[in-house]
PDB file as gemmi writes it, atoms N, CA and C in Angstrom:
CRYST1    1.000    1.000    1.000  90.00  90.00  90.00 P 1                      
ATOM      1  N   MET A   1       3.107 -19.332  23.177  1.00  0.00           N  
ATOM      2  CA  MET A   1       2.144 -18.423  22.601  1.00  0.00           C  
ATOM      3  C   MET A   1       2.662 -16.986  22.611  1.00  0.00           C  
ATOM      4  N   GLU A   2       3.400 -16.628  23.654  1.00  0.00           N  
ATOM      5  CA  GLU A   2       3.957 -15.277  23.749  1.00  0.00           C  
ATOM      6  C   GLU A   2       4.944 -14.996  22.614  1.00  0.00           C  
ATOM      7  N   GLU A   3       5.690 -16.011  22.222  1.00  0.00           N  
ATOM      8  CA  GLU A   3       6.646 -15.851  21.125  1.00  0.00           C  
ATOM      9  C   GLU A   3       5.936 -15.530  19.816  1.00  0.00           C  
ATOM     10  N   TRP A   4       4.794 -16.158  19.563  1.00  0.00           N  
ATOM     11  CA  TRP A   4       4.032 -15.887  18.333  1.00  0.00           C  
ATOM     12  C   TRP A   4       3.502 -14.458  18.315  1.00  0.00           C  
ATOM     13  N   LYS A   5       3.131 -13.941  19.469  1.00  0.00           N  
ATOM     14  CA  LYS A   5       2.665 -12.561  19.554  1.00  0.00           C  
ATOM     15  C   LYS A   5       3.786 -11.592  19.196  1.00  0.00           C  
ATOM     16  N   GLN A   6       4.991 -11.889  19.671  1.00  0.00           N  
ATOM     17  CA  GLN A   6       6.137 -11.045  19.356  1.00  0.00           C  
ATOM     18  C   GLN A   6       6.462 -11.095  17.871  1.00  0.00           C  
ATOM     19  N   VAL A   7       6.402 -12.282  17.286  1.00  0.00           N  
ATOM     20  CA  VAL A   7       6.676 -12.430  15.850  1.00  0.00           C  
ATOM     21  C   VAL A   7       5.637 -11.670  15.037  1.00  0.00           C  
ATOM     22  N   LEU A   8       4.372 -11.805  15.406  1.00  0.00           N  
ATOM     23  CA  LEU A   8       3.307 -11.103  14.701  1.00  0.00           C  
ATOM     24  C   LEU A   8       3.458  -9.598  14.847  1.00  0.00           C  
ATOM     25  N   PHE A   9       3.816  -9.132  16.030  1.00  0.00           N  
ATOM     26  CA  PHE A   9       4.035  -7.705  16.250  1.00  0.00           C  
ATOM     27  C   PHE A   9       5.170  -7.182  15.374  1.00  0.00           C  
ATOM     28  N   ARG A  10       6.273  -7.910  15.301  1.00  0.00           N  
ATOM     29  CA  ARG A  10       7.401  -7.487  14.460  1.00  0.00           C  
ATOM     30  C   ARG A  10       7.026  -7.471  12.977  1.00  0.00           C  
ATOM     31  N   LEU A  11       6.264  -8.444  12.542  1.00  0.00           N  
ATOM     32  CA  LEU A  11       5.824  -8.500  11.154  1.00  0.00           C  
ATOM     33  C   LEU A  11       4.922  -7.317  10.818  1.00  0.00           C  
ATOM     34  N   ILE A  12       4.008  -7.004  11.711  1.00  0.00           N  
ATOM     35  CA  ILE A  12       3.127  -5.848  11.497  1.00  0.00           C  
ATOM     36  C   ILE A  12       3.930  -4.553  11.525  1.00  0.00           C  
ATOM     37  N   GLU A  13       4.877  -4.463  12.445  1.00  0.00           N  
ATOM     38  CA  GLU A  13       5.726  -3.278  12.541  1.00  0.00           C  
ATOM     39  C   GLU A  13       6.551  -3.085  11.263  1.00  0.00           C  
ATOM     40  N   ALA A  14       7.122  -4.156  10.740  1.00  0.00           N  
ATOM     41  CA  ALA A  14       7.913  -4.062   9.515  1.00  0.00           C  
ATOM     42  C   ALA A  14       7.031  -3.667   8.327  1.00  0.00           C  
ATOM     43  N   THR A  15       5.826  -4.193   8.266  1.00  0.00           N  
ATOM     44  CA  THR A  15       4.905  -3.846   7.176  1.00  0.00           C  
ATOM     45  C   THR A  15       4.516  -2.370   7.246  1.00  0.00           C  
ATOM     46  N   ILE A  16       4.273  -1.880   8.447  1.00  0.00           N  
ATOM     47  CA  ILE A  16       3.937  -0.465   8.610  1.00  0.00           C  
ATOM     48  C   ILE A  16       5.114   0.413   8.215  1.00  0.00           C  
ATOM     49  N   MET A  17       6.328   0.013   8.573  1.00  0.00           N  
ATOM     50  CA  MET A  17       7.512   0.789   8.198  1.00  0.00           C  
ATOM     51  C   MET A  17       7.707   0.808   6.682  1.00  0.00           C  
ATOM     52  N   LEU A  18       7.415  -0.310   6.023  1.00  0.00           N  
ATOM     53  CA  LEU A  18       7.500  -0.336   4.560  1.00  0.00           C  
ATOM     54  C   LEU A  18       6.483   0.618   3.940  1.00  0.00           C  
ATOM     55  N   ALA A  19       5.291   0.662   4.497  1.00  0.00           N  
ATOM     56  CA  ALA A  19       4.266   1.572   3.979  1.00  0.00           C  
ATOM     57  C   ALA A  19       4.661   3.030   4.199  1.00  0.00           C  
ATOM     58  N   ILE A  20       5.180   3.339   5.382  1.00  0.00           N  
ATOM     59  CA  ILE A  20       5.617   4.712   5.663  1.00  0.00           C  
ATOM     60  C   ILE A  20       6.799   5.083   4.771  1.00  0.00           C  
ATOM     61  N   GLY A  21       7.713   4.149   4.578  1.00  0.00           N  
ATOM     62  CA  GLY A  21       8.859   4.402   3.702  1.00  0.00           C  
ATOM     63  C   GLY A  21       8.437   4.674   2.272  1.00  0.00           C  
ATOM     64  N   LEU A  22       7.439   3.954   1.784  1.00  0.00           N  
ATOM     65  CA  LEU A  22       6.928   4.194   0.429  1.00  0.00           C  
ATOM     66  C   LEU A  22       6.288   5.569   0.341  1.00  0.00           C  
ATOM     67  N   LEU A  23       5.523   5.918   1.346  1.00  0.00           N  
ATOM     68  CA  LEU A  23       4.872   7.225   1.371  1.00  0.00           C  
ATOM     69  C   LEU A  23       5.909   8.349   1.362  1.00  0.00           C  
ATOM     70  N   VAL A  24       6.922   8.237   2.199  1.00  0.00           N  
ATOM     71  CA  VAL A  24       7.977   9.259   2.265  1.00  0.00           C  
ATOM     72  C   VAL A  24       8.761   9.308   0.957  1.00  0.00           C  
ATOM     73  N   THR A  25       9.039   8.161   0.379  1.00  0.00           N  
ATOM     74  CA  THR A  25       9.790   8.118  -0.872  1.00  0.00           C  
ATOM     75  C   THR A  25       9.037   8.828  -1.987  1.00  0.00           C  
ATOM     76  N   LEU A  26       7.749   8.592  -2.091  1.00  0.00           N  
ATOM     77  CA  LEU A  26       6.972   9.172  -3.183  1.00  0.00           C  
ATOM     78  C   LEU A  26       6.579  10.622  -2.948  1.00  0.00           C  
ATOM     79  N   THR A  27       6.381  11.017  -1.697  1.00  0.00           N  
ATOM     80  CA  THR A  27       5.925  12.382  -1.428  1.00  0.00           C  
ATOM     81  C   THR A  27       7.043  13.364  -1.124  1.00  0.00           C  
ATOM     82  N   ILE A  28       8.175  12.875  -0.625  1.00  0.00           N  
ATOM     83  CA  ILE A  28       9.262  13.780  -0.253  1.00  0.00           C  
ATOM     84  C   ILE A  28      10.476  13.623  -1.169  1.00  0.00           C  
ATOM     85  N   LEU A  29      10.948  12.389  -1.343  1.00  0.00           N  
ATOM     86  CA  LEU A  29      12.158  12.202  -2.137  1.00  0.00           C  
ATOM     87  C   LEU A  29      11.951  12.480  -3.625  1.00  0.00           C  
ATOM     88  N   LYS A  30      10.810  12.078  -4.166  1.00  0.00           N  
ATOM     89  CA  LYS A  30      10.560  12.289  -5.596  1.00  0.00           C  
ATOM     90  C   LYS A  30      10.608  13.771  -5.974  1.00  0.00           C  
ATOM     91  N   PRO A  31       9.921  14.671  -5.236  1.00  0.00           N  
ATOM     92  CA  PRO A  31      10.036  16.092  -5.579  1.00  0.00           C  
ATOM     93  C   PRO A  31      11.448  16.649  -5.413  1.00  0.00           C  
ATOM     94  N   ILE A  32      12.180  16.150  -4.432  1.00  0.00           N  
ATOM     95  CA  ILE A  32      13.561  16.617  -4.240  1.00  0.00           C  
ATOM     96  C   ILE A  32      14.423  16.209  -5.431  1.00  0.00           C  
ATOM     97  N   TYR A  33      14.299  14.963  -5.854  1.00  0.00           N  
ATOM     98  CA  TYR A  33      15.046  14.487  -7.023  1.00  0.00           C  
ATOM     99  C   TYR A  33      14.708  15.323  -8.242  1.00  0.00           C  
ATOM    100  N   GLU A  34      13.412  15.531  -8.481  1.00  0.00           N  
ATOM    101  CA  GLU A  34      12.984  16.261  -9.673  1.00  0.00           C  
ATOM    102  C   GLU A  34      13.390  17.728  -9.614  1.00  0.00           C  
ATOM    103  N   HIS A  35      13.454  18.305  -8.423  1.00  0.00           N  
ATOM    104  CA  HIS A  35      13.884  19.690  -8.279  1.00  0.00           C  
ATOM    105  C   HIS A  35      15.326  19.875  -8.746  1.00  0.00           C  
ATOM    106  N   PHE A  36      16.154  18.893  -8.487  1.00  0.00           N  
ATOM    107  CA  PHE A  36      17.553  18.965  -8.890  1.00  0.00           C  
ATOM    108  C   PHE A  36      17.797  18.387 -10.275  1.00  0.00           C  
ATOM    109  N   GLY A  37      16.744  18.047 -10.998  1.00  0.00           N  
ATOM    110  CA  GLY A  37      16.871  17.577 -12.371  1.00  0.00           C  
ATOM    111  C   GLY A  37      17.281  16.118 -12.502  1.00  0.00           C  
ATOM    112  N   ILE A  38      17.087  15.334 -11.464  1.00  0.00           N  
ATOM    113  CA  ILE A  38      17.431  13.916 -11.499  1.00  0.00           C  
ATOM    114  C   ILE A  38      16.160  13.128 -11.778  1.00  0.00           C  
ATOM    115  N   ALA A  39      16.205  12.266 -12.776  1.00  0.00           N  
ATOM    116  CA  ALA A  39      15.034  11.445 -13.110  1.00  0.00           C  
ATOM    117  C   ALA A  39      14.800  10.422 -11.996  1.00  0.00           C  
ATOM    118  N   PHE A  40      13.572  10.361 -11.537  1.00  0.00           N  
ATOM    119  CA  PHE A  40      13.227   9.447 -10.447  1.00  0.00           C  
ATOM    120  C   PHE A  40      12.639   8.179 -11.043  1.00  0.00           C  
ATOM    121  N   LEU A  41      13.491   7.376 -11.650  1.00  0.00           N  
ATOM    122  CA  LEU A  41      13.061   6.117 -12.234  1.00  0.00           C  
ATOM    123  C   LEU A  41      14.202   5.130 -12.177  1.00  0.00           C  
ATOM    124  N   GLY A  42      13.913   3.915 -12.505  1.00  0.00           N  
ATOM    125  CA  GLY A  42      14.937   2.871 -12.417  1.00  0.00           C  
ATOM    126  C   GLY A  42      14.763   2.075 -11.140  1.00  0.00           C  
ATOM    127  N   ASN A  43      15.770   2.060 -10.317  1.00  0.00           N  
ATOM    128  CA  ASN A  43      15.750   1.275  -9.085  1.00  0.00           C  
ATOM    129  C   ASN A  43      15.202   2.091  -7.913  1.00  0.00           C  
ATOM    130  N   VAL A  44      13.963   2.541  -8.050  1.00  0.00           N  
ATOM    131  CA  VAL A  44      13.326   3.321  -6.992  1.00  0.00           C  
ATOM    132  C   VAL A  44      13.127   2.469  -5.748  1.00  0.00           C  
ATOM    133  N   TRP A  45      12.971   1.183  -5.913  1.00  0.00           N  
ATOM    134  CA  TRP A  45      12.754   0.297  -4.765  1.00  0.00           C  
ATOM    135  C   TRP A  45      13.945   0.317  -3.820  1.00  0.00           C  
ATOM    136  N   VAL A  46      15.137   0.607  -4.322  1.00  0.00           N  
ATOM    137  CA  VAL A  46      16.315   0.676  -3.460  1.00  0.00           C  
ATOM    138  C   VAL A  46      16.167   1.858  -2.503  1.00  0.00           C  
ATOM    139  N   ASN A  47      15.743   2.998  -3.026  1.00  0.00           N  
ATOM    140  CA  ASN A  47      15.507   4.160  -2.170  1.00  0.00           C  
ATOM    141  C   ASN A  47      14.391   3.871  -1.168  1.00  0.00           C  
ATOM    142  N   TRP A  48      13.313   3.251  -1.654  1.00  0.00           N  
ATOM    143  CA  TRP A  48      12.174   2.938  -0.791  1.00  0.00           C  
ATOM    144  C   TRP A  48      12.598   2.009   0.345  1.00  0.00           C  
ATOM    145  N   PHE A  49      13.318   0.958   0.014  1.00  0.00           N  
ATOM    146  CA  PHE A  49      13.742   0.012   1.046  1.00  0.00           C  
ATOM    147  C   PHE A  49      14.719   0.669   2.013  1.00  0.00           C  
ATOM    148  N   GLY A  50      15.607   1.509   1.505  1.00  0.00           N  
ATOM    149  CA  GLY A  50      16.563   2.200   2.373  1.00  0.00           C  
ATOM    150  C   GLY A  50      15.877   3.117   3.367  1.00  0.00           C  
ATOM    151  N   VAL A  51      14.895   3.879   2.910  1.00  0.00           N  
ATOM    152  CA  VAL A  51      14.143   4.760   3.806  1.00  0.00           C  
ATOM    153  C   VAL A  51      13.380   3.931   4.832  1.00  0.00           C  
ATOM    154  N   SER A  52      12.754   2.866   4.393  1.00  0.00           N  
ATOM    155  CA  SER A  52      12.002   2.001   5.312  1.00  0.00           C  
ATOM    156  C   SER A  52      12.922   1.375   6.352  1.00  0.00           C  
ATOM    157  N   TYR A  53      14.084   0.937   5.934  1.00  0.00           N  
ATOM    158  CA  TYR A  53      15.039   0.327   6.859  1.00  0.00           C  
ATOM    159  C   TYR A  53      15.517   1.339   7.900  1.00  0.00           C  
ATOM    160  N   LEU A  54      15.761   2.572   7.462  1.00  0.00           N  
ATOM    161  CA  LEU A  54      16.173   3.609   8.415  1.00  0.00           C  
ATOM    162  C   LEU A  54      15.089   3.859   9.458  1.00  0.00           C  
ATOM    163  N   PHE A  55      13.845   3.959   9.017  1.00  0.00           N  
ATOM    164  CA  PHE A  55      12.743   4.150   9.967  1.00  0.00           C  
ATOM    165  C   PHE A  55      12.657   2.973  10.935  1.00  0.00           C  
ATOM    166  N   PHE A  56      12.747   1.779  10.412  1.00  0.00           N  
ATOM    167  CA  PHE A  56      12.652   0.583  11.265  1.00  0.00           C  
ATOM    168  C   PHE A  56      13.807   0.535  12.265  1.00  0.00           C  
ATOM    169  N   SER A  57      15.000   0.922  11.828  1.00  0.00           N  
ATOM    170  CA  SER A  57      16.177   0.899  12.711  1.00  0.00           C  
ATOM    171  C   SER A  57      16.097   1.968  13.791  1.00  0.00           C  
ATOM    172  N   PHE A  58      15.623   3.149  13.433  1.00  0.00           N  
ATOM    173  CA  PHE A  58      15.558   4.235  14.414  1.00  0.00           C  
ATOM    174  C   PHE A  58      14.541   3.937  15.513  1.00  0.00           C  
ATOM    175  N   ILE A  59      13.507   3.196  15.208  1.00  0.00           N  
ATOM    176  CA  ILE A  59      12.502   2.870  16.205  1.00  0.00           C  
ATOM    177  C   ILE A  59      13.048   1.851  17.216  1.00  0.00           C  
ATOM    178  N   GLN A  60      13.927   0.997  16.768  1.00  0.00           N  
ATOM    179  CA  GLN A  60      14.480  -0.024  17.671  1.00  0.00           C  
ATOM    180  C   GLN A  60      15.319   0.660  18.666  1.00  0.00           C  
TER     181      GLN A  60                                                      
END                                                                             
């Protein structure tokens, strides 16, 4: 039973990191890109996942 609690905790933690990464990507990275004249479209999910992964890794 303890193992299931750990799995559930990690799943919730990863979901929260994805949400925070999306928030940071849209509120911080998008204005930075647009300030430098770079269109923020196309593979935005790559940036979102990268930011989320960094947050998840730094917490570990």
